[in-house]
N, C-alpha and C positions, 0 to 999 in steps of 0.2 A: 344519529336519526335524530334527538330529541334537540340538538344543535341546530339542525338543519330544518327542523318544522319551527322553532323561534326564529330562524332567521326568515322565512317565508311567511308565517303572520306579522312580524314588522314590518315586512318589504307591503304586505297588502294593506297595514293600517297605513303606512303610509300613501301607498296610490288613494286611500280612500279619503283622506285629511287633503289630499291633492287634488283628487275629483271632487271633493266639497267645495274647495276653495273657489274652483274656477268653475264652477256650476255658479254658485252665489255671484261671484265676478260678473259673469255672463247675465246672467236675469239682473243684473241690476243696470249692465250696461245696455240693455234692453229696455227698462224702465227711463232710463235716461234717454234714450232717442225716443222713446215717443213721448215724453213729457216732454220734449224740447220740442218735438212737431207739432204739439197739441199747444204750448205757448207761443209759436212762431204766430200758426192762427189767431192765436186771439187779440197776439200783438197789434195783425191788422184791422179788427174790430174796435179797437182801443178810441173810442169817442176823446173829444178835448173841446170842453175840459174831459175831465173823468168822475162821474159823480159817486155816490157813498154806494149805493146797491147793484152799480154795477158788474162788481165779481160775485154778490151772491146771485143774481142772472145769469153769468157768463159760466156759472161753474156746473164742473162736467161730472156729474153724479154727488151723491153726497158725501161719498167717502173725498173726494176732491176737496181741495183747500187751495182756492186764490188768492194773494195778496199782491196787490200792486202800491210801489212807494215811486214818491214823485222825487223830482230833481233832486229835491232840499233833504232827504231822504227820509224825509214821515212817513206814513201809510196814510195813504186816503181812500182806499179799503179792502175788505179783507170780508171773505166769501161764510164765515164762522162765524163774523162778530164775536170774535173771543178778545179779553183784554188782549189791547198790544204791549209785548214787553219793548221797554224803550233800549234795551241793546238788539232791536231787531237788526239797526243798519250795520251792526258788525260783525253780523256772522257771518260764517265760512264761504257760505253760496255768496251773501251778497255783496260780499268784497271781490271775490273771485268773476261777479260778470261783471262788476264796475271795471275791473284792470282788464278782463279777458273777452268779454260781453256775455258768457253764458258760465254759470258756477254750480256747482254741485253739493250734494254732502249726504251722509246717512248719520241720525240721529234717534235715539227714547222720542216717542211720543208721550207725553202725560195723557192726552186727550186718549189716543187708541189705547195704551200701556205695549205700544209694542214698538218697533222701528219704522222710521217712515223715511221716503226717498226726499230729497228737495232738491230743485232746477229753479234756477234765477235766471232771468234773458233781460239782456241792456237792452231799451230802443232806442236805437242810434239817430241823433240829432232831438231829441226829447228829451232824453236823461231818466227817462222814467225805464223802471224793474219791475218785470211781472214775476210775482213767484210762486210756483206750485209745489202741493205735496201731498205725496200719493204715502198710504198707507203699505207697509211691506209685507202684511200678516201670512198673505198668500206663499210668499217666498219662505217665512218662519214654517210655514205647517208643511209646505215641502221640503222644506232640509231637515226636518224633526222625520219625514218620510225617508227622506235619505242617510240620516245616520240610524235611522230604525232598521233600513236594511241591510245596510252597511255592516251594521253590529252582529245581525243575525246573518247575514253573508261569511261575516271572519269568524262569528260559535262553531256554523256549520265547516266550516275548512280547518279551522280549530282542531273539531274532534274528528273530522277525517284524515289529518294529518297525525294525528297522536293515534290514531286507529292502525294508519299506514306504519307508523314507527315502532308499534308492536308487533306489528305482522311483520314488517323488516327485521325488526330486531330477532325474533323466533325464526328468523329467516336467516339471518347473516350473523348478527352480534351475539347471540346464544349460542350458536357451532361455534363461532370462531374465538368464544371464551370458552370452552371446552377443552378444543384444541390445544388454545396454548397452553390450557393446565396439563394438557399428556402430553407437551412439547419442553414444560419446564425442567429445566435443568436443575439437579439436586436433592436433595432432600430423598423423598419416599416416590418422587413425580415417574418414575420410573418403573413404580414397584405394580404386582397386579391390581389393588385395591384402589391406585390414584384416583382415574373414573371411569366407573364401572358403565356398562351397556355402549353400543350405537343409535345413532341418531336414525332417524324411521327414514326410509328412503323414499315414499311415497310424497314425504312434506318436503325432504333437504337434499333430494336429488344427487349433484355431483358434494355437496360436504358430506353426505352421507357415506360417497366412494373414500374421499379424502383422510374422514376419519377412519375408516376401514383400514387402506395404506397406513396412516400413520399408528393405529393398534398393531399392523402386521412389523412395520419396523422397530415401534416399541418392544416388541417381544422379542423381535430378532437380537433388537439391542442390547435386552437384559440376558438373554443367552449370553452373547459375547460378552456383556462386561463378566456375568459371572465365569463365563471361560477364561475373557487374559484373569480375572483374580485369582482363579483355582493355578494357573498357570504361573503368576508371580509368586504366589505363596510356596508352591511346587519347587519355583528357581528358587528362592529364599531359603528352601530347607539343604536345596543339594547345592547349594554355595557355601552357605551353613557348616553342611558337613564334610566340604572338599578340605584336608587335610594342609592342601598348597595353599599358599595367600594370593589374591588377585586383585589388581587394582586398573583401572579403566582412568583413562583419563580426554578433554578435551585437547586442542591445539594449540590451547593456550597455561595447560599444564595444570589445569584445575579437575581436580577428582570427579567425574561422572557417577563413579559404582565402585565398592570393595567390600570383599565377605569377612565377616568375624574373626576370621584367620587374620588375615590384613590389620583388622583394628587392633588385635589384640598384641600382634608381633612387633609395631610399625607405631600404633598412634596413640592407642591408650581410648580411655573411653570420653577426651575430650578432645578426637580427631574430627568429629561430624561437625562440632562446634566451633571450630577454629578458619574452617574456612582457608584452610593454607595450599599451596601449589605445590607441585611435584618435586621442584628443588629447592624446598625447603624440607621435605619428608628424606630426601636421599641426597647426599652430598658426595658420594661414588661416581665418577665421570665416566664409567661404564655403563652403570645404569640408563641415566643420562641420555648419551649417546646413544643407546638401545631404543628409548624412545623416541629421540628424534629421528630414527633412522624411518623408523615406522610413523610417524606423522607427517612428516616432511616427503621422506622419497616413498610410501606405502610401501616396503619391504618389509619381511620379516627379522628379526635381530634375534639373538641370542648371545648368552653371553657365560664364560665359562663359572666355575665355584669364588664366589667374592665373599669376604668375611662380615658380617653386620654386626656390630656391638648393641646387645641385649640389654636388656633388666641386670642389672650388677657386676657390670663391667664384663660378663661375659659373652663369648663370641659364638657366633651361628654362621654359619656357611649355606650360599645361595645359590642357585642357576637360575637364570633370569631367560626367559624366551617372552618377545613380544612380538603383536602380532596386529596390524591396522584394522580399525573399525570402519567400514565402508558404508554408505548411503546404497541405494537401488542404481541411483546414477553412477555409482563408482566417486563420488564424494570421500573424500576423507575426512571423516567427522572425529576424529579419536583415534588411541589405542589402548590395547588391554594386556596386561603384562602378567605371566603367570611366574609367583618364585615359590621354585622348590627348595624345600628343607633338606641341603644334602649332608647335616651337619654328620648324622650319623656315619653316613657312606667314610665321610672326611673322616671320622673316627676310627670306621673302623679300618678304612686302609694307614691308620698312623699306628693303631694296635698292631697288624698285621707287620710294619716297617720293625716296630719296636719289639715283637715276640722275635721276628729273625734276630735282628740283634744281638738280644738281650739271652737267647737261646744259644748264639752261634759264641756270644761272649761268657755265658756259662759254662758252655763246653767246653769249651777252648782255653779257660783257666788252668782247669784242672789238669786235663789230658795233654797241658806244656809243661805242667809241672811234673805230670808224672815223668813224661818223655826226659825233662833232662834229666832227674835222677835217675831212672832205668839206665840213660847212656855212660852219666857216671858211673852206676852200679858195674856196669859190664867194661866200663875201663879198668873200673878198681881190677873186678875177677880179673882179667886181660895180664895186668901187671902184679898181680896176686896180691894185693893192697886187703887191707881188712876194711870190712863192710860196716860202714856206721850206721849205728841205730836208725838217729831223726831221720836218716834218709827212708827207710823201709817203714818209720812212722808219717812223713809227710805222704810216702803213697799210697797206704794205706788212708788216711787222709780222706786225700785228694779221692781216691777210688771210692770210698763210701761217699761221700759229696755225689760224686755220678750216680752211687744207686741211690742217693735220695732221689735227686733230681728226677730219675726216670720211675722212681717209685711214684713221684708226686703226679707226672706224666699222667703215669697211667692208671692212677688214682682219679684225678681231672676226670681223664674219658668215663670211666665209667660209671660216675656221677651223672657225668651230661648224658649216656645212653638212656636204652628206654626201660632199667631194671627199676622192679616192682619197689616202693620203703614200705617197709613193714613198723607201722607207726602201733606203739603203745604208750598207754601212761605210764611217764617216769617220775621217780622221784627226785626233786631237784637236788634233794640236800645230800643225799646217796652220793649222786650222780659227781655234785662240786665237790666232796670228799674225798670221795674214788682216784677223781683227774689231778686233784691238787696234790695228793698223796704220790701219783702216781710221778709228778713231776718234782717233787717234794726237794731232791738235788739240786738242781737247776737254781730253785729259789733260794738253797741255803748258801751256794758257792756265794753270791751277791747279795747275802745278807737280806733277801728282801722277805717282808712278812705279807702275806694272805689272808684276807678276812672275807668272808661274806653275808649277805642278805640274802635271807629268804621270807620274800612277802606273799607268791605263789609256792606251794608246795610241789606242783604235779605241773607236769607238762607232756603233752603227749607229741611224741618222734620216735624217729628211727636211732636203736638205741648206738650201732656204730655209728651213725652221721653227725648226733648230736656231743658224742662225747669228741669227736674230731672239733668239729666246730668249737668247744667250751677251749680244749688243749690246743689247736693253731691258737686261738686270742691269747689263752695265755701263756705261749708261746713267745707271741708278738711283742704280748707287754714286758714280760720277762729278758728280752733282747734291749729294747728299746727305755726300760724305768732304770735311773741311775740305781747304784748300790747302796743297798741301805732305805730306799722306800721301800710304797704301799703298795698291793693293789689289789683292788676290792672285786668280787664278783656279787652282782645285786642279780636277783631272782622277784621281778614282780609280775604284777595282774594290770593290763588296760582294759578294763570292759573286761570281753572274753577270752581277750590274748593273751599270752604269755610274754613278757619281754626278758627278754638278758644282755643284761651290761656287766661287760666288765673293761674298770676304770683303772689308769694307772696316772704315774703322776711323772711323767717323761716329757721329755723338751715340746711336746705339742706337735703338730701341723698346720701346717698354711691352707687357706680355706682355697687357693686354686689347687692344691693337690687333691680335695676330698671327691673330685667328681671322676677318679683315676687312678684311685687308692687301691680298688679290684679289680684292678687289671693285672695279667701275668704279666710276672716279672717287672712288674711296676714299683721301684723305688724311689723312695721320697730322696735320699741322701744314697746315691749306688757306691761310693768309696764306702763309706761307712757299713753300709750293709753287708756288702762282701765280708769285710773284716768280720764280722760278727757271725758268718756262716748262715747259712739257709740257703733255699731256694729258688724264694721270692713267688713262691705257688700261694702260700698259707693262707691268703686270705682271698685270692680268689677262690680255693675250695670252698671257704666258708660262703662266699656269696650264691656258689652253683648248688650247694648243699639247702643257703636257707631258699633258695628260687624250687627245689627241688619238694620243699616242704610248705611253697604257696606262700612264701615269707621275705622278710625282707631283710637286709643291713644296710645300715648308714654308719657316720662317725659324726661324733660332736667335738672341735677341739680348736684351741688356737694358740698361736708360737708361747711357751712359757706358762701355759696353762695343764698341761698333761691332756688326754684323750681318754674319750667313753666312746666305743663300740660297743651296737645297739641291734641287737638280732628280734625279730619281732614272731612268735610263732603264731600263724593264728588258729581261732577254737574248731575244731574238727567239726565236718557238717555232717548232719543227723538225714538220712536219707527217709 
């Protein structure tokens, strides 16, 4: 509005100056016409010869100056009798009159101290020039009045325009500025205190209604923004809590979103920074085909269990289901895949297969031996041959092996049942000495020495079950430790927990067997294990006993460096 007011003022000032110029030009034109008519009338009265007092007698009024120049350019007479300037014949009005018959000029007069109009008329045939001079004092006065009036008018118009600008700003610019503040995005523009209050309805009419509508829209947008923010937080929480890995990609294979489980399993912390595509994350053709089917054909796709390598070279199994992502009009803009971790199911299935195979083998081997030797004994009895004592010993040994196997299976079933453990504080030294003494014959037969270090004097556990734990670990060490070697039993504290460590100097266990070492009937070296006897359930029994104690067991071993079996007994909880 101020710019518009300034433009109007400039236009008015230009118009005033133009009017002033044309008014002055018109005034001078009228003076010129009147002076020319007066000089024509005087030219008819001009005598011949011209006397020196003719100009004085013929002058029209006191302010009118009349001058006559002869054909030779000399001044014949002058009504004011002033000193004649020698340059008078060369003045513009004189030169123009001699050239065109009439000449005129406007210049400052020292006599009137103001501008004067000069007109010169050539009398044809005689070469005489009559010049008249009229002061322009009336024009100067009139122009001063015009200038004053124009200035006052411009000032009044300027004040009026400024008032209109202020009024218009209040009616238009100020409300518009408030509305712009309310509609600005970012920051606190949509907060409750961003722009408080409403425009007065009596002053601003439609603006107040528009502001009221914008306020309603702002409040609705704030509510929707908060709702969307809460939904986003809830969605992120749900996505992060889902145990399955989730990945969504666009038609070009760029990740749209994925949850923390997917980032942990397949990308690591740098997945968000690398901006890689789907085929850079997965190389398996089944995975890529499932995503392509969803992206191109819009069909749901699923795969069977696919082995994928994880950290440290370990393999995990995943089943994948992929569904297309569609816009409201049905256009496919991406696909989302859910990776179901079925590693435990595959492990359980493999354990079941191994369990059946191992139990069948464990039962068939002694039964085959018993049957063979029983048939031999029957044949000997039928032919009245003497019974061989070693046959009876083999039968007895295999029968005892079957009995031990059945006892271990029943014991394992009992541990897995809901029977309550009787936990009591036990002396680790007494427990160790008692179990080692019971097994001393087996250690002496192989020339092994058993040592113990007691750094934790007490452990809270079920007496019968903890004896099984220590005895099974010592039996295992006795079998796989060479003759003349050393076995060490260590009791120590870890915070409030108690650790039992059984350390041997055997051949060690490769890392790939650690995760399955505590499965039922699992053996690292099956042929050697069966030669040394045992049911293959000792470590499985230890694992289940530790689980019933809410503890854990693990092994630390490398080939050629022996093995350390570690049991953690948690501190008892206080009610």
